[in-house]
C-alpha positions in Angstrom: 100.1 68.1 -52.3 103.8 67.0 -52.0 104.8 63.6 -50.9 106.0 63.1 -47.4 109.5 61.9 -47.8 110.6 61.6 -44.2 108.6 58.8 -42.6 109.5 56.2 -40.0 106.5 53.9 -40.0 106.3 50.7 -37.9 108.0 47.8 -39.6 105.7 46.4 -42.3 105.4 42.8 -43.3 105.1 41.7 -47.0 101.6 42.0 -48.3 100.0 40.1 -51.2 96.6 40.8 -52.7 96.5 37.2 -53.9 96.5 35.8 -50.4 93.5 37.8 -49.4 91.6 36.9 -52.6 91.5 33.3 -51.5 90.9 34.1 -47.8 87.5 32.7 -46.8 87.5 35.0 -43.7 87.9 38.2 -45.7 86.1 41.0 -43.8 85.7 43.3 -46.7 87.3 45.3 -49.5 89.4 48.5 -49.2 89.6 50.7 -52.3 92.5 53.1 -52.2 92.8 56.1 -54.6 95.7 55.8 -56.9 96.2 59.6 -56.8 96.3 59.5 -52.9 98.7 56.5 -53.0 101.2 58.3 -55.3 101.3 61.3 -52.8 102.3 59.1 -49.8 105.7 57.7 -48.8 106.1 54.0 -49.8 106.8 53.0 -46.2 103.3 54.3 -45.2 101.7 52.4 -48.1 103.5 49.3 -46.9 102.2 49.9 -43.4 98.6 50.2 -44.7 99.0 47.0 -46.8 100.3 45.0 -43.8 97.6 46.4 -41.5 94.8 45.5 -43.9 96.3 42.1 -44.4 96.3 41.5 -40.6 92.6 42.5 -40.5 91.7 40.3 -43.5 90.8 43.1 -45.9 91.4 42.9 -49.6 93.2 46.0 -50.9 92.7 47.4 -54.5 94.2 50.5 -56.0 91.6 52.3 -58.2 90.9 55.9 -59.6 88.2 57.1 -57.1 87.2 60.6 -55.9 87.6 60.0 -52.1 90.9 58.7 -50.8 89.4 55.4 -49.5 86.1 53.4 -49.9 85.6 50.5 -47.6 82.9 47.9 -48.3 82.0 45.8 -45.2 79.0 43.6 -45.2 77.5 45.4 -48.2 77.8 48.9 -46.8 80.2 51.4 -48.4 82.0 54.0 -46.2 84.0 56.7 -47.9 87.0 58.6 -46.4 89.2 61.5 -47.0 92.6 61.1 -45.3 94.5 64.4 -45.0 98.0 63.3 -44.1 99.7 66.7 -44.6 97.6 69.6 -43.3 98.7 72.8 -45.1 97.9 75.9 -43.0 98.3 78.1 -46.1 96.0 76.1 -48.4 92.9 74.9 -46.5 90.4 75.8 -49.2 91.3 72.9 -51.4 90.7 70.4 -48.6 87.3 71.9 -47.7 86.2 72.2 -51.3 86.8 68.4 -51.7 84.9 67.8 -48.5 81.9 69.9 -49.7 81.9 68.2 -53.1 82.0 64.7 -51.8 79.7 65.2 -48.8 76.5 64.8 -50.8 77.8 61.9 -52.8 78.1 59.3 -50.0 75.7 58.4 -47.3 78.6 57.4 -45.0 81.5 59.9 -45.3 84.3 60.7 -42.8 87.3 63.0 -42.9 90.4 62.0 -41.0 92.9 64.8 -40.6 96.5 64.5 -39.2 97.3 67.5 -37.0 100.6 66.8 -35.2 101.2 70.5 -34.2 99.3 73.1 -32.3 99.6 75.5 -35.2 97.9 72.9 -37.6 95.2 72.2 -35.0 94.4 75.9 -34.6 94.4 76.3 -38.4 91.9 73.4 -38.7 89.5 74.8 -36.1 89.5 78.2 -37.7 88.9 76.8 -41.2 86.2 74.4 -39.9 84.0 77.4 -39.0 85.2 79.6 -41.8 83.9 77.2 -44.4 80.5 76.9 -42.6 80.8 73.1 -41.8 78.0 71.5 -39.8 78.8 69.2 -36.9 78.7 65.6 -38.0 78.0 66.5 -41.7 80.5 65.0 -42.4 82.3 63.8 -39.2 85.9 65.0 -38.9 88.3 62.8 -37.0 91.5 64.7 -36.0 94.6 62.5 -35.1 98.2 63.2 -34.2 100.0 60.7 -36.5 99.4 58.8 -39.7 99.3 55.3 -38.3 96.6 56.2 -35.7 94.7 57.9 -38.5 94.5 54.8 -40.6 93.6 52.6 -37.6 90.7 55.0 -36.9 89.6 54.6 -40.6 89.5 50.8 -40.3 87.7 50.9 -36.9 85.0 53.2 -38.3 84.6 51.1 -41.4 84.1 47.9 -39.4 81.7 49.6 -37.0 79.5 51.0 -39.8 79.6 47.7 -41.6 78.1 45.7 -38.7 74.8 44.0 -39.2 73.0 46.0 -36.6 74.0 49.3 -38.1 72.9 48.2 -41.6 69.5 47.0 -40.3 68.8 50.2 -38.4 69.7 52.3 -41.3 67.5 50.4 -43.7 64.5 50.4 -41.3 64.8 54.1 -40.6 65.3 55.0 -44.3 62.2 53.1 -45.5 60.1 54.4 -42.7 61.0 58.0 -43.5 60.3 57.5 -47.2 56.9 56.0 -46.4 55.9 58.9 -44.1 56.9 61.5 -46.7 55.1 59.7 -49.5 52.0 59.4 -47.4 52.0 63.0 -46.4 52.4 64.2 -50.0 49.5 62.0 -51.2 47.2 63.4 -48.4 48.1 67.0 -49.3 47.3 66.4 -53.0 44.1 64.4 -52.4 42.5 66.5 -49.7 43.5 70.1 -50.5 44.5 70.1 -54.2 47.7 70.9 -55.9 47.7 74.7 -55.1 47.2 74.2 -51.4 50.0 71.5 -51.4 52.5 73.9 -53.1 51.6 76.6 -50.6 52.1 74.3 -47.6 55.4 73.1 -49.1 56.7 76.7 -49.6 55.7 77.6 -46.0 57.3 74.5 -44.6 60.5 75.2 -46.6 60.7 78.7 -45.1 60.1 77.3 -41.6 62.8 74.7 -42.2 65.3 77.3 -43.3 64.6 79.5 -40.2 65.0 76.4 -38.0 68.2 75.4 -39.6 69.7 78.9 -39.1 68.6 78.9 -35.5 70.0 75.4 -34.9 73.3 76.5 -36.6 73.6 79.4 -34.2 72.8 77.3 -31.2 75.3 74.7 -32.4 78.1 77.2 -32.7 77.3 78.7 -29.3 77.1 75.2 -27.8 80.5 74.2 -29.3 82.0 77.4 -27.7 80.6 76.4 -24.3 81.8 72.8 -24.8 85.3 73.9 -25.6 85.5 76.2 -22.6 84.4 73.4 -20.2 86.6 70.6 -21.6 89.7 72.8 -22.0 89.3 74.0 -18.4 90.5 70.5 -17.4 94.2 70.8 -16.6 96.4 69.6 -19.5 93.5 69.3 -22.0 93.7 71.5 -25.1 91.4 72.3 -28.0 92.7 69.3 -30.0 91.9 66.9 -27.2 88.5 68.5 -26.8 87.7 68.0 -30.5 88.9 64.4 -30.3 86.6 63.8 -27.3 83.7 65.4 -29.1 84.1 63.3 -32.2 84.7 60.0 -30.4 82.5 60.3 -27.3 80.1 63.2 -27.7 78.6 65.5 -25.1 80.1 66.7 -21.9 77.7 64.4 -20.0 78.9 61.4 -22.1 82.5 62.3 -21.4 81.8 62.6 -17.7 80.4 59.1 -17.6 83.2 57.6 -19.8 85.8 55.5 -18.1 89.5 55.9 -18.5 89.7 52.7 -20.5 86.9 53.8 -22.8 88.6 57.2 -23.5 91.9 55.4 -24.3 90.2 53.0 -26.6 88.3 55.6 -28.6 90.6 58.6 -28.8 94.3 59.4 -29.3 94.7 60.9 -25.8 97.5 59.7 -23.5 96.8 57.6 -20.4 97.8 60.7 -18.3 95.2 62.9 -20.0 92.5 60.2 -19.7 93.2 59.9 -16.0 92.9 63.7 -15.6 89.5 63.7 -17.4 88.0 60.9 -15.3 89.3 62.5 -12.1 88.0 65.9 -13.1 84.4 64.6 -13.2 84.6 62.2 -10.2 87.1 63.7 -7.6 85.7 66.8 -5.8 89.2 67.9 -4.8 90.1 67.9 -8.5 87.0 69.4 -10.2 86.6 72.2 -7.6 90.1 73.4 -8.4 90.0 74.7 -12.1 87.8 77.6 -12.9 86.2 78.4 -16.3 87.0 81.9 -17.5 
């Protein structure tokens, strides 16, 4: 990947790692890949440094596989940050995603897609490489600065105490149930019966996964048709709403302020979305083809 040489980032302020090391209110640590850093324009690295300093994060440059790892409150969140989407070479990006997806419990991919051509290329590649919704979560953005702001917001949200507590409780409960089920199978029915049950359940699980995958693809097609039927809303906006807010029902209930806060959509588009689901004169106009 070539370095972006033409960048006009917001004016950065000087950053010092030493100041954050002694900061008692430090919110966490951000590890940046040295390889990723060398591929970016210096002005963008200065922006990131200043942004992290303002949010009381300590920044370290290290040789890591993902582009970023944030540690907030004891929880690590990994990120790939694709700053230059190459429509002619999508395989390298998705091979990295597939390789890292199983290595981190909390993994996100932020992709900068400033043009319609890049957005269309991303959508085609997403389905071509058999990606599953939310595994990992992709966050498309229109510019670099917004992309990094999304990264910091996600890292802070995942690092909250409530998120950590819920994860620990659910994880331990799942392990206990699986362990208890295995013991019951072995004790009551013997090893042969247990293996037979396991094989049958595996086959059922594969069939269910295939069925769910087909339903997921079909559901996404319906979702895109509905959301892009809103005047002025394209597929990029629809994907951004899906990642940040979720279902059509959730979007219908979301306020204009909530949409602006959690997506990169403009105020005009947020206004159109809220009107579409609330104003009869507006939502009776567009038709889904």
